Predicted model as a PDB file, atoms N, CA, C, CB and O in Angstrom, pLDDT in the B-factor column:
MODEL        1                                                                  
ATOM      1  N   MET A   1      -7.750 -13.227  -3.147  1.00 80.00           N  
ATOM      2  CA  MET A   1      -8.109 -12.926  -1.793  1.00 80.00           C  
ATOM      3  C   MET A   1      -7.947 -11.428  -1.508  1.00 80.00           C  
ATOM      4  CB  MET A   1      -7.268 -13.751  -0.836  1.00 80.00           C  
ATOM      5  O   MET A   1      -8.781 -10.824  -0.833  1.00 80.00           O  
ATOM      6  N   LEU A   2      -6.867 -10.838  -2.030  1.00 81.00           N  
ATOM      7  CA  LEU A   2      -6.649  -9.412  -1.829  1.00 81.00           C  
ATOM      8  C   LEU A   2      -7.815  -8.598  -2.391  1.00 81.00           C  
ATOM      9  CB  LEU A   2      -5.333  -8.976  -2.482  1.00 81.00           C  
ATOM     10  O   LEU A   2      -8.265  -7.643  -1.759  1.00 81.00           O  
ATOM     11  N   ALA A   3      -8.296  -8.964  -3.557  1.00 83.00           N  
ATOM     12  CA  ALA A   3      -9.420  -8.252  -4.169  1.00 83.00           C  
ATOM     13  C   ALA A   3     -10.658  -8.323  -3.272  1.00 83.00           C  
ATOM     14  CB  ALA A   3      -9.735  -8.839  -5.562  1.00 83.00           C  
ATOM     15  O   ALA A   3     -11.386  -7.340  -3.131  1.00 83.00           O  
ATOM     16  N   HIS A   4     -10.886  -9.465  -2.682  1.00 89.00           N  
ATOM     17  CA  HIS A   4     -12.045  -9.641  -1.797  1.00 89.00           C  
ATOM     18  C   HIS A   4     -11.923  -8.752  -0.552  1.00 89.00           C  
ATOM     19  CB  HIS A   4     -12.182 -11.126  -1.379  1.00 89.00           C  
ATOM     20  O   HIS A   4     -12.883  -8.090  -0.157  1.00 89.00           O  
ATOM     21  N   VAL A   5     -10.752  -8.747   0.048  1.00 86.00           N  
ATOM     22  CA  VAL A   5     -10.530  -7.930   1.246  1.00 86.00           C  
ATOM     23  C   VAL A   5     -10.747  -6.456   0.933  1.00 86.00           C  
ATOM     24  CB  VAL A   5      -9.109  -8.153   1.801  1.00 86.00           C  
ATOM     25  O   VAL A   5     -11.427  -5.758   1.686  1.00 86.00           O  
ATOM     26  N   PHE A   6     -10.181  -5.979  -0.159  1.00 84.00           N  
ATOM     27  CA  PHE A   6     -10.326  -4.574  -0.505  1.00 84.00           C  
ATOM     28  C   PHE A   6     -11.744  -4.232  -0.946  1.00 84.00           C  
ATOM     29  CB  PHE A   6      -9.350  -4.210  -1.595  1.00 84.00           C  
ATOM     30  O   PHE A   6     -12.197  -3.107  -0.739  1.00 84.00           O  
ATOM     31  N   ALA A   7     -12.449  -5.184  -1.550  1.00 88.00           N  
ATOM     32  CA  ALA A   7     -13.849  -4.951  -1.913  1.00 88.00           C  
ATOM     33  C   ALA A   7     -14.701  -4.761  -0.659  1.00 88.00           C  
ATOM     34  CB  ALA A   7     -14.394  -6.125  -2.758  1.00 88.00           C  
ATOM     35  O   ALA A   7     -15.633  -3.956  -0.655  1.00 88.00           O  
ATOM     36  N   CYS A   8     -14.386  -5.492   0.393  1.00 92.00           N  
ATOM     37  CA  CYS A   8     -15.122  -5.360   1.658  1.00 92.00           C  
ATOM     38  C   CYS A   8     -14.760  -4.076   2.393  1.00 92.00           C  
ATOM     39  CB  CYS A   8     -14.847  -6.562   2.558  1.00 92.00           C  
ATOM     40  O   CYS A   8     -15.628  -3.431   2.982  1.00 92.00           O  
ATOM     41  N   LEU A   9     -13.492  -3.705   2.362  1.00 90.00           N  
ATOM     42  CA  LEU A   9     -13.043  -2.520   3.089  1.00 90.00           C  
ATOM     43  C   LEU A   9     -13.322  -1.213   2.349  1.00 90.00           C  
ATOM     44  CB  LEU A   9     -11.572  -2.629   3.367  1.00 90.00           C  
ATOM     45  O   LEU A   9     -13.543  -0.178   2.979  1.00 90.00           O  
ATOM     46  N   GLY A  10     -13.313  -1.255   1.040  1.00 88.00           N  
ATOM     47  CA  GLY A  10     -13.451  -0.053   0.220  1.00 88.00           C  
ATOM     48  C   GLY A  10     -14.587   0.882   0.609  1.00 88.00           C  
ATOM     49  O   GLY A  10     -14.367   2.085   0.746  1.00 88.00           O  
ATOM     50  N   PRO A  11     -15.795   0.360   0.790  1.00 92.00           N  
ATOM     51  CA  PRO A  11     -16.911   1.246   1.138  1.00 92.00           C  
ATOM     52  C   PRO A  11     -16.802   1.878   2.529  1.00 92.00           C  
ATOM     53  CB  PRO A  11     -18.192   0.481   1.051  1.00 92.00           C  
ATOM     54  O   PRO A  11     -17.545   2.805   2.850  1.00 92.00           O  
ATOM     55  N   GLN A  12     -15.889   1.383   3.341  1.00 93.00           N  
ATOM     56  CA  GLN A  12     -15.789   1.842   4.718  1.00 93.00           C  
ATOM     57  C   GLN A  12     -14.710   2.894   4.952  1.00 93.00           C  
ATOM     58  CB  GLN A  12     -15.534   0.681   5.600  1.00 93.00           C  
ATOM     59  O   GLN A  12     -14.637   3.479   6.033  1.00 93.00           O  
ATOM     60  N   VAL A  13     -13.869   3.139   3.939  1.00 88.00           N  
ATOM     61  CA  VAL A  13     -12.757   4.062   4.113  1.00 88.00           C  
ATOM     62  C   VAL A  13     -12.675   5.048   2.966  1.00 88.00           C  
ATOM     63  CB  VAL A  13     -11.453   3.302   4.237  1.00 88.00           C  
ATOM     64  O   VAL A  13     -13.280   4.849   1.914  1.00 88.00           O  
ATOM     65  N   GLU A  14     -11.921   6.112   3.180  1.00 88.00           N  
ATOM     66  CA  GLU A  14     -11.756   7.147   2.157  1.00 88.00           C  
ATOM     67  C   GLU A  14     -10.801   6.715   1.051  1.00 88.00           C  
ATOM     68  CB  GLU A  14     -11.254   8.432   2.791  1.00 88.00           C  
ATOM     69  O   GLU A  14     -11.022   7.027  -0.119  1.00 88.00           O  
ATOM     70  N   MET A  15      -9.729   5.990   1.422  1.00 83.00           N  
ATOM     71  CA  MET A  15      -8.723   5.572   0.453  1.00 83.00           C  
ATOM     72  C   MET A  15      -8.143   4.228   0.870  1.00 83.00           C  
ATOM     73  CB  MET A  15      -7.604   6.632   0.323  1.00 83.00           C  
ATOM     74  O   MET A  15      -7.999   3.945   2.059  1.00 83.00           O  
ATOM     75  N   LEU A  16      -7.812   3.404  -0.119  1.00 83.00           N  
ATOM     76  CA  LEU A  16      -7.133   2.135   0.129  1.00 83.00           C  
ATOM     77  C   LEU A  16      -5.754   2.174  -0.509  1.00 83.00           C  
ATOM     78  CB  LEU A  16      -7.961   0.941  -0.420  1.00 83.00           C  
ATOM     79  O   LEU A  16      -5.575   2.732  -1.592  1.00 83.00           O  
ATOM     80  N   ALA A  17      -4.793   1.583   0.163  1.00 82.00           N  
ATOM     81  CA  ALA A  17      -3.436   1.482  -0.371  1.00 82.00           C  
ATOM     82  C   ALA A  17      -2.845   0.178   0.122  1.00 82.00           C  
ATOM     83  CB  ALA A  17      -2.550   2.704   0.057  1.00 82.00           C  
ATOM     84  O   ALA A  17      -3.325  -0.422   1.084  1.00 82.00           O  
ATOM     85  N   VAL A  18      -1.797  -0.246  -0.555  1.00 82.00           N  
ATOM     86  CA  VAL A  18      -1.096  -1.454  -0.154  1.00 82.00           C  
ATOM     87  C   VAL A  18       0.380  -1.117   0.026  1.00 82.00           C  
ATOM     88  CB  VAL A  18      -1.291  -2.594  -1.200  1.00 82.00           C  
ATOM     89  O   VAL A  18       0.957  -0.397  -0.789  1.00 82.00           O  
ATOM     90  N   SER A  19       0.984  -1.626   1.073  1.00 78.00           N  
ATOM     91  CA  SER A  19       2.411  -1.444   1.315  1.00 78.00           C  
ATOM     92  C   SER A  19       3.128  -2.643   0.717  1.00 78.00           C  
ATOM     93  CB  SER A  19       2.727  -1.291   2.848  1.00 78.00           C  
ATOM     94  O   SER A  19       2.959  -3.772   1.177  1.00 78.00           O  
ATOM     95  N   SER A  20       3.939  -2.390  -0.321  1.00 78.00           N  
ATOM     96  CA  SER A  20       4.586  -3.494  -1.021  1.00 78.00           C  
ATOM     97  C   SER A  20       5.789  -2.994  -1.810  1.00 78.00           C  
ATOM     98  CB  SER A  20       3.593  -4.199  -1.955  1.00 78.00           C  
ATOM     99  O   SER A  20       5.821  -1.850  -2.263  1.00 78.00           O  
ATOM    100  N   ASN A  21       6.770  -3.864  -1.964  1.00 76.00           N  
ATOM    101  CA  ASN A  21       7.901  -3.567  -2.840  1.00 76.00           C  
ATOM    102  C   ASN A  21       7.762  -4.270  -4.176  1.00 76.00           C  
ATOM    103  CB  ASN A  21       9.210  -3.970  -2.176  1.00 76.00           C  
ATOM    104  O   ASN A  21       8.676  -4.215  -4.999  1.00 76.00           O  
ATOM    105  N   LEU A  22       6.643  -4.925  -4.407  1.00 82.00           N  
ATOM    106  CA  LEU A  22       6.378  -5.525  -5.713  1.00 82.00           C  
ATOM    107  C   LEU A  22       6.083  -4.402  -6.707  1.00 82.00           C  
ATOM    108  CB  LEU A  22       5.183  -6.544  -5.640  1.00 82.00           C  
ATOM    109  O   LEU A  22       5.729  -3.297  -6.298  1.00 82.00           O  
ATOM    110  N   PRO A  23       6.223  -4.668  -7.992  1.00 86.00           N  
ATOM    111  CA  PRO A  23       5.911  -3.626  -8.984  1.00 86.00           C  
ATOM    112  C   PRO A  23       4.467  -3.135  -8.844  1.00 86.00           C  
ATOM    113  CB  PRO A  23       6.147  -4.160 -10.410  1.00 86.00           C  
ATOM    114  O   PRO A  23       3.541  -3.932  -8.692  1.00 86.00           O  
ATOM    115  N   ALA A  24       4.290  -1.811  -8.897  1.00 87.00           N  
ATOM    116  CA  ALA A  24       2.962  -1.222  -8.754  1.00 87.00           C  
ATOM    117  C   ALA A  24       1.997  -1.754  -9.803  1.00 87.00           C  
ATOM    118  CB  ALA A  24       3.045   0.292  -8.849  1.00 87.00           C  
ATOM    119  O   ALA A  24       0.794  -1.833  -9.554  1.00 87.00           O  
ATOM    120  N   SER A  25       2.513  -2.121 -10.974  1.00 91.00           N  
ATOM    121  CA  SER A  25       1.649  -2.629 -12.045  1.00 91.00           C  
ATOM    122  C   SER A  25       0.908  -3.898 -11.629  1.00 91.00           C  
ATOM    123  CB  SER A  25       2.475  -2.903 -13.298  1.00 91.00           C  
ATOM    124  O   SER A  25      -0.145  -4.218 -12.182  1.00 91.00           O  
ATOM    125  N   ARG A  26       1.451  -4.605 -10.670  1.00 89.00           N  
ATOM    126  CA  ARG A  26       0.795  -5.830 -10.198  1.00 89.00           C  
ATOM    127  C   ARG A  26      -0.542  -5.524  -9.515  1.00 89.00           C  
ATOM    128  CB  ARG A  26       1.716  -6.584  -9.228  1.00 89.00           C  
ATOM    129  O   ARG A  26      -1.424  -6.380  -9.461  1.00 89.00           O  
ATOM    130  N   PHE A  27      -0.686  -4.307  -8.997  1.00 87.00           N  
ATOM    131  CA  PHE A  27      -1.892  -3.930  -8.281  1.00 87.00           C  
ATOM    132  C   PHE A  27      -2.823  -3.045  -9.111  1.00 87.00           C  
ATOM    133  CB  PHE A  27      -1.522  -3.224  -7.007  1.00 87.00           C  
ATOM    134  O   PHE A  27      -3.901  -2.681  -8.642  1.00 87.00           O  
ATOM    135  N   GLU A  28      -2.423  -2.691 -10.336  1.00 86.00           N  
ATOM    136  CA  GLU A  28      -3.242  -1.827 -11.189  1.00 86.00           C  
ATOM    137  C   GLU A  28      -4.654  -2.351 -11.407  1.00 86.00           C  
ATOM    138  CB  GLU A  28      -2.573  -1.650 -12.517  1.00 86.00           C  
ATOM    139  O   GLU A  28      -5.602  -1.566 -11.370  1.00 86.00           O  
ATOM    140  N   PRO A  29      -4.830  -3.666 -11.635  1.00 87.00           N  
ATOM    141  CA  PRO A  29      -6.205  -4.146 -11.850  1.00 87.00           C  
ATOM    142  C   PRO A  29      -7.133  -3.877 -10.667  1.00 87.00           C  
ATOM    143  CB  PRO A  29      -6.187  -5.628 -12.137  1.00 87.00           C  
ATOM    144  O   PRO A  29      -8.349  -3.805 -10.840  1.00 87.00           O  
ATOM    145  N   LEU A  30      -6.576  -3.730  -9.482  1.00 82.00           N  
ATOM    146  CA  LEU A  30      -7.380  -3.466  -8.295  1.00 82.00           C  
ATOM    147  C   LEU A  30      -7.539  -1.974  -8.027  1.00 82.00           C  
ATOM    148  CB  LEU A  30      -6.759  -4.137  -7.092  1.00 82.00           C  
ATOM    149  O   LEU A  30      -8.320  -1.578  -7.161  1.00 82.00           O  
ATOM    150  N   GLY A  31      -6.806  -1.148  -8.761  1.00 83.00           N  
ATOM    151  CA  GLY A  31      -6.881   0.294  -8.573  1.00 83.00           C  
ATOM    152  C   GLY A  31      -6.319   0.757  -7.242  1.00 83.00           C  
ATOM    153  O   GLY A  31      -6.803   1.732  -6.667  1.00 83.00           O  
ATOM    154  N   LEU A  32      -5.305   0.067  -6.751  1.00 82.00           N  
ATOM    155  CA  LEU A  32      -4.743   0.388  -5.445  1.00 82.00           C  
ATOM    156  C   LEU A  32      -3.486   1.233  -5.551  1.00 82.00           C  
ATOM    157  CB  LEU A  32      -4.442  -0.877  -4.687  1.00 82.00           C  
ATOM    158  O   LEU A  32      -2.663   1.036  -6.445  1.00 82.00           O  
ATOM    159  N   ARG A  33      -3.350   2.155  -4.645  1.00 83.00           N  
ATOM    160  CA  ARG A  33      -2.113   2.922  -4.529  1.00 83.00           C  
ATOM    161  C   ARG A  33      -1.094   2.041  -3.822  1.00 83.00           C  
ATOM    162  CB  ARG A  33      -2.337   4.274  -3.754  1.00 83.00           C  
ATOM    163  O   ARG A  33      -1.423   1.372  -2.842  1.00 83.00           O  
ATOM    164  N   VAL A  34       0.131   2.036  -4.309  1.00 84.00           N  
ATOM    165  CA  VAL A  34       1.193   1.243  -3.700  1.00 84.00           C  
ATOM    166  C   VAL A  34       2.136   2.170  -2.950  1.00 84.00           C  
ATOM    167  CB  VAL A  34       1.962   0.422  -4.769  1.00 84.00           C  
ATOM    168  O   VAL A  34       2.633   3.144  -3.514  1.00 84.00           O  
ATOM    169  N   ILE A  35       2.382   1.869  -1.680  1.00 78.00           N  
ATOM    170  CA  ILE A  35       3.313   2.632  -0.863  1.00 78.00           C  
ATOM    171  C   ILE A  35       4.529   1.738  -0.633  1.00 78.00           C  
ATOM    172  CB  ILE A  35       2.656   3.096   0.503  1.00 78.00           C  
ATOM    173  O   ILE A  35       4.451   0.785   0.142  1.00 78.00           O  
ATOM    174  N   PRO A  36       5.650   2.029  -1.295  1.00 76.00           N  
ATOM    175  CA  PRO A  36       6.833   1.170  -1.148  1.00 76.00           C  
ATOM    176  C   PRO A  36       7.618   1.474   0.124  1.00 76.00           C  
ATOM    177  CB  PRO A  36       7.743   1.326  -2.356  1.00 76.00           C  
ATOM    178  O   PRO A  36       7.467   2.538   0.723  1.00 76.00           O  
ATOM    179  N   ASP A  37       8.461   0.519   0.526  1.00 68.00           N  
ATOM    180  CA  ASP A  37       9.391   0.761   1.630  1.00 68.00           C  
ATOM    181  C   ASP A  37      10.351   1.859   1.186  1.00 68.00           C  
ATOM    182  CB  ASP A  37      10.168  -0.554   2.037  1.00 68.00           C  
ATOM    183  O   ASP A  37      10.874   1.817   0.072  1.00 68.00           O  
ATOM    184  N   MET A  38      10.583   2.839   2.053  1.00 67.00           N  
ATOM    185  CA  MET A  38      11.391   3.988   1.660  1.00 67.00           C  
ATOM    186  C   MET A  38      12.573   4.263   2.586  1.00 67.00           C  
ATOM    187  CB  MET A  38      10.527   5.199   1.598  1.00 67.00           C  
ATOM    188  O   MET A  38      13.358   5.170   2.311  1.00 67.00           O  
ATOM    189  N   LEU A  39      12.721   3.517   3.659  1.00 63.00           N  
ATOM    190  CA  LEU A  39      13.844   3.744   4.558  1.00 63.00           C  
ATOM    191  C   LEU A  39      14.985   2.832   4.159  1.00 63.00           C  
ATOM    192  CB  LEU A  39      13.440   3.508   6.033  1.00 63.00           C  
ATOM    193  O   LEU A  39      14.825   1.612   4.126  1.00 63.00           O  
ATOM    194  N   GLU A  40      16.123   3.406   3.858  1.00 65.00           N  
ATOM    195  CA  GLU A  40      17.272   2.629   3.405  1.00 65.00           C  
ATOM    196  C   GLU A  40      17.711   1.630   4.469  1.00 65.00           C  
ATOM    197  CB  GLU A  40      18.434   3.557   3.043  1.00 65.00           C  
ATOM    198  O   GLU A  40      17.885   1.984   5.634  1.00 65.00           O  
ATOM    199  N   GLY A  41      17.885   0.391   4.059  1.00 67.00           N  
ATOM    200  CA  GLY A  41      18.343  -0.658   4.958  1.00 67.00           C  
ATOM    201  C   GLY A  41      17.255  -1.262   5.830  1.00 67.00           C  
ATOM    202  O   GLY A  41      17.523  -2.166   6.622  1.00 67.00           O  
ATOM    203  N   VAL A  42      16.045  -0.774   5.691  1.00 63.00           N  
ATOM    204  CA  VAL A  42      14.935  -1.290   6.485  1.00 63.00           C  
ATOM    205  C   VAL A  42      13.818  -1.663   5.532  1.00 63.00           C  
ATOM    206  CB  VAL A  42      14.449  -0.248   7.544  1.00 63.00           C  
ATOM    207  O   VAL A  42      13.454  -0.877   4.658  1.00 63.00           O  
ATOM    208  N   SER A  43      13.278  -2.846   5.694  1.00 65.00           N  
ATOM    209  CA  SER A  43      12.140  -3.225   4.863  1.00 65.00           C  
ATOM    210  C   SER A  43      11.157  -4.010   5.704  1.00 65.00           C  
ATOM    211  CB  SER A  43      12.592  -4.050   3.632  1.00 65.00           C  
ATOM    212  O   SER A  43      11.502  -4.544   6.758  1.00 65.00           O  
ATOM    213  N   GLY A  44       9.971  -4.069   5.239  1.00 67.00           N  
ATOM    214  CA  GLY A  44       8.930  -4.788   5.955  1.00 67.00           C  
ATOM    215  C   GLY A  44       7.577  -4.239   5.567  1.00 67.00           C  
ATOM    216  O   GLY A  44       7.493  -3.210   4.897  1.00 67.00           O  
ATOM    217  N   PRO A  45       6.528  -4.904   5.974  1.00 65.00           N  
ATOM    218  CA  PRO A  45       5.195  -4.545   5.493  1.00 65.00           C  
ATOM    219  C   PRO A  45       4.679  -3.195   5.963  1.00 65.00           C  
ATOM    220  CB  PRO A  45       4.241  -5.580   5.906  1.00 65.00           C  
ATOM    221  O   PRO A  45       3.756  -2.658   5.349  1.00 65.00           O  
ATOM    222  N   LEU A  46       5.228  -2.631   7.012  1.00 68.00           N  
ATOM    223  CA  LEU A  46       4.704  -1.351   7.498  1.00 68.00           C  
ATOM    224  C   LEU A  46       5.657  -0.186   7.342  1.00 68.00           C  
ATOM    225  CB  LEU A  46       4.338  -1.476   8.926  1.00 68.00           C  
ATOM    226  O   LEU A  46       5.304   0.939   7.695  1.00 68.00           O  
ATOM    227  N   VAL A  47       6.852  -0.414   6.825  1.00 67.00           N  
ATOM    228  CA  VAL A  47       7.806   0.684   6.664  1.00 67.00           C  
ATOM    229  C   VAL A  47       7.267   1.721   5.685  1.00 67.00           C  
ATOM    230  CB  VAL A  47       9.169   0.151   6.181  1.00 67.00           C  
ATOM    231  O   VAL A  47       7.384   2.921   5.933  1.00 67.00           O  
ATOM    232  N   GLY A  48       6.684   1.279   4.587  1.00 61.00           N  
ATOM    233  CA  GLY A  48       6.125   2.221   3.616  1.00 61.00           C  
ATOM    234  C   GLY A  48       5.027   3.071   4.225  1.00 61.00           C  
ATOM    235  O   GLY A  48       4.955   4.271   3.962  1.00 61.00           O  
ATOM    236  N   VAL A  49       4.181   2.473   5.026  1.00 65.00           N  
ATOM    237  CA  VAL A  49       3.100   3.208   5.675  1.00 65.00           C  
ATOM    238  C   VAL A  49       3.672   4.205   6.679  1.00 65.00           C  
ATOM    239  CB  VAL A  49       2.124   2.237   6.374  1.00 65.00           C  
ATOM    240  O   VAL A  49       3.195   5.337   6.760  1.00 65.00           O  
ATOM    241  N   THR A  50       4.674   3.807   7.434  1.00 69.00           N  
ATOM    242  CA  THR A  50       5.303   4.693   8.406  1.00 69.00           C  
ATOM    243  C   THR A  50       5.894   5.909   7.712  1.00 69.00           C  
ATOM    244  CB  THR A  50       6.388   3.951   9.192  1.00 69.00           C  
ATOM    245  O   THR A  50       5.693   7.039   8.157  1.00 69.00           O  
ATOM    246  N   VAL A  51       6.616   5.687   6.633  1.00 63.00           N  
ATOM    247  CA  VAL A  51       7.219   6.791   5.891  1.00 63.00           C  
ATOM    248  C   VAL A  51       6.145   7.702   5.327  1.00 63.00           C  
ATOM    249  CB  VAL A  51       8.110   6.263   4.764  1.00 63.00           C  
ATOM    250  O   VAL A  51       6.278   8.925   5.375  1.00 63.00           O  
ATOM    251  N   HIS A  52       5.087   7.118   4.795  1.00 62.00           N  
ATOM    252  CA  HIS A  52       3.991   7.921   4.247  1.00 62.00           C  
ATOM    253  C   HIS A  52       3.392   8.814   5.335  1.00 62.00           C  
ATOM    254  CB  HIS A  52       2.897   7.007   3.639  1.00 62.00           C  
ATOM    255  O   HIS A  52       3.136   9.994   5.096  1.00 62.00           O  
ATOM    256  N   ARG A  53       3.174   8.266   6.507  1.00 65.00           N  
ATOM    257  CA  ARG A  53       2.586   9.044   7.608  1.00 65.00           C  
ATOM    258  C   ARG A  53       3.528  10.133   8.099  1.00 65.00           C  
ATOM    259  CB  ARG A  53       2.218   8.125   8.768  1.00 65.00           C  
ATOM    260  O   ARG A  53       3.074  11.155   8.613  1.00 65.00           O  
ATOM    261  N   LEU A  54       4.820   9.932   7.950  1.00 64.00           N  
ATOM    262  CA  LEU A  54       5.787  10.953   8.356  1.00 64.00           C  
ATOM    263  C   LEU A  54       5.941  12.039   7.301  1.00 64.00           C  
ATOM    264  CB  LEU A  54       7.138  10.315   8.637  1.00 64.00           C  
ATOM    265  O   LEU A  54       6.655  13.020   7.511  1.00 64.00           O  
ATOM    266  N   GLY A  55       5.266  11.860   6.160  1.00 66.00           N  
ATOM    267  CA  GLY A  55       5.314  12.865   5.113  1.00 66.00           C  
ATOM    268  C   GLY A  55       6.577  12.827   4.280  1.00 66.00           C  
ATOM    269  O   GLY A  55       6.965  13.842   3.702  1.00 66.00           O  
ATOM    270  N   ARG A  56       7.229  11.669   4.207  1.00 56.00           N  
ATOM    271  CA  ARG A  56       8.475  11.576   3.441  1.00 56.00           C  
ATOM    272  C   ARG A  56       8.271  11.068   2.031  1.00 56.00           C  
ATOM    273  CB  ARG A  56       9.444  10.683   4.149  1.00 56.00           C  
ATOM    274  O   ARG A  56       9.258  10.831   1.333  1.00 56.00           O  
ATOM    275  N   THR A  57       7.047  10.887   1.575  1.00 51.00           N  
ATOM    276  CA  THR A  57       6.819  10.422   0.203  1.00 51.00           C  
ATOM    277  C   THR A  57       6.437  11.571  -0.673  1.00 51.00           C  
ATOM    278  CB  THR A  57       5.739   9.347   0.152  1.00 51.00           C  
ATOM    279  O   THR A  57       6.202  11.386  -1.867  1.00 51.00           O  
TER     280      THR A  57                                                      
ENDMDL                                                                          
END                                                                             
């Protein structure tokens, strides 16, 4: 399902990434950048994106 979603979104955006704490190798077949959670003691699906936008990666 993830591959289908990204296949539909890919042509519409400059870059695709996934926020996940799973190993990045799990997403290699899809060619996706993985943004992990980076705030100590805080985790969740958008923490990695928040940190990335704040320029902390």
